[in-house]
N, C-alpha and C positions, 0 to 999 in steps of 0.2 A: 676942361670935362673929366680928366683923370682923377683930380684935383677932387671932382664934386664926387664921383665915383667912393672915390679912397673914404671923403664924408660921411656919404649913407653909409658904407657899410661898418665904419666905427660906429655911427651909432647905433644900428641895429648890435651891435656887441653889448653895447652899453647901453640898450635897454633889453638885452636877453639876459645880462650879468642881474640887472633890476630882477628880472623875470625868473630866476635860477635864485636870488636870496628871499623870493613871495614865494616858490614854493616847496626852496626847505625849510621858511616859518610852518606852513601851511601842514607839511609833516609835523612839525614840533607840536602846530596847537590840537592835531587829532590825535595826537599819542597820550598829550598833558589830561584834554577835556575824558579820553577813556580809560586811563590812568585813574584818575583821581576822581572822575566821577562815575564813568559810567560800568567800569567796571562791580561796584557798589551791585549796582542793580541786573547783572549777568543781561543787559540787553544784547538782543541779536541772538541770543544762546535758544538755539530751539528743544534743547535739554529741561527749560523751565519752564514753568505756568505759562498760557498764554495771555492768562489772566493778569500777571503783575507787570506783562509787558504792554499790556493796554494801557496800565495804570503808571508807569512812567512816559509812554507816549502821549498821554494824556494832559500828567502833569509837569512836563518839562517840552513842551510842543515846542517853545520856538527855541530853548538853547540846540535840541536835537536840528529844526530847522538850522539852527547858523555853522553846526558842528559839521551837517551835512553839505552845506552850500559851501563852504572852507574848504573844509578837506577834499573834492571829488569838484565843487566850478571853479572856485577861484584857483585850486591848482589846476585843473586841466587847462583854463585858459593861463595862466603863466608859462605851465609846459611848452603849450605854445610858442610864449615870445622865447623862451628857451631855446627852442628847436630851432627856432628861424635866426638867433643869436648867434649859436655856437658853430654854423652853417662854413662859415672862412678857416674854423679851423678842425675843418675833417678834412680828410684825404679825399681828395677828387678823386670817383669811380664806382663802382657798386657796394663798397660800405659806406660810402657818402647817403648813396642812394636810398638801402639797407635803415640805417641811422633812422633819415625821414621819414621813411615808411613807416616806420614801427613809433617813434615819434606822434606822429598820429593819429596812429591807431590806438594809440594810450593816452593822448589825448580826447578822442570820438570817447576809448571806453568810458573814462573819470566823466565826464559832461552825463552822457549817458545815464550812470550808477547814480549820481547824483542828481536826476531829474528822475529818474524811477523811485528812487528814497523818497523824496519830500513827496511828488505825489500820491503816493501807494500809502504813505503814513498817514496822511489829512485825507484819503479815502476809507481808509480802516476804521481811523474814528468816526468817518460818518456813517460807516456799513455797521458796525457793530453794536449802536444806537437800536436797529431792528433788527437783525439778523447777527447773531454771534457767532455763532456755527458758517456762514458763508466768510464772518470775516476771520477769525483763524486759518480757513484753506488761503485765503489772499495772503495774510500775512507769513504762513512759511513758504507760499510759491514768491513773497516781494521778497525773503532771504535768500532764495535759489538763486534768483534773478542777483540781485547784490553782491553775493559771494563766486556767482558766476562769470560776473563783466569783471572783478578785480578788488572785492573785498574780501576775499578768501584766498585767494591767492596771489602772488607778484610774476606771473611768467614771463607777463608779454613788458613791463617794466624792469626786471630781470634780464632780457631776452636787449633789449633795448641798452640797458646797460653795458654790457659786453659785448654788443656791436660797437658802441659810444667809445669806449675803452681802448678796441683797435683801430677805430676809425681818428681819433687825436692825433693829431700832429703833435711833434714833442716841440714846444717851444719853449722858450727860457720858464716862462709862466707858466707852464704844463708840466711838470715835472716828471718821472717814469710815478713816484708817487703817487697821483692822482691815476695817473692811468693803473695801477697793480690796483688802490681801492676800487677804481667802476668796476674790475674783475672780480675781486670780492665781493661786494655789492653785488652787480649782476648775477653770480652763482647763489651764492644764499636765495636771491628772489624766484630764480629757476628751481632752487630746490625745495619751496617753500611752495610747490606742487603737487609735490608726490605726497601721499598719502601717510598723513601722523606727521608730516613735518610743514604743517599749518601753521605753526608757532613761531615759524624762522621769520614769518611777515612782518612779525617785531623787527630780529636784528637786520632785518631791508629797509623797513623804515629809519631807524636810526640811524643807518650809515649813510641815506638820503638826505638825512638831514647836512649832514657832518657835510658828505658831497657837493650841494646841491649851492650851502653858505663859502666854501670854498670857493669852489670854483665861479660863480659867482660873484663874488669880491673881488675877484685875480682879472676877470672879465672886464668889471669896473674900472679898476687900480689901473690894467694894460691899455685901456681911450683917454682914460684921464691922461695919462703922461702923452698919450699922443699928443690930444689936447692943448697940454700945456708949452 
């Protein structure tokens, strides 16, 4: 019985490790697409003319749909798997519970943002054909929702990362360096919500890429050794 329980736990950890790698790759994909392509069009910038935003949405609808789907929907589902998989490596108690609640909250926010973004963009393109004024106000409202739910700041992800760093048990595979890195990344995420510091969201994303890829690989390696 105990053997089956341990095996089930190891399987959850391994799946969580793969989900961590997927989460890191989602961050990487999102940043690459934005920097290499969307930044050129200032997409999502409310200071830019609405007409240029609609043109970008219409001409690159499939790319934008895929971009939002991967950075929010796929990432949210990967984060869910990672949160479940990392549980055995967290200190039992209040920190573990707080980490779980914040993780699931972040999952909910990212999934909601992704669905709103894709449905909202499609609706705006439909409305603009017969009422450009209403479409413009709808676009502004959509940007506010996307930014407010997480696209414009990383406070929930930052606090989750801080809690996760504090809750991680110091196994051999999880050295002090990873915990310190979690605290640094989490602090950057929290600070990104302060007025005038939204640019720190990019640094938070870069940190998450490194952290998720490393810890995901270590989780897989750790469970693979147990199966060997």
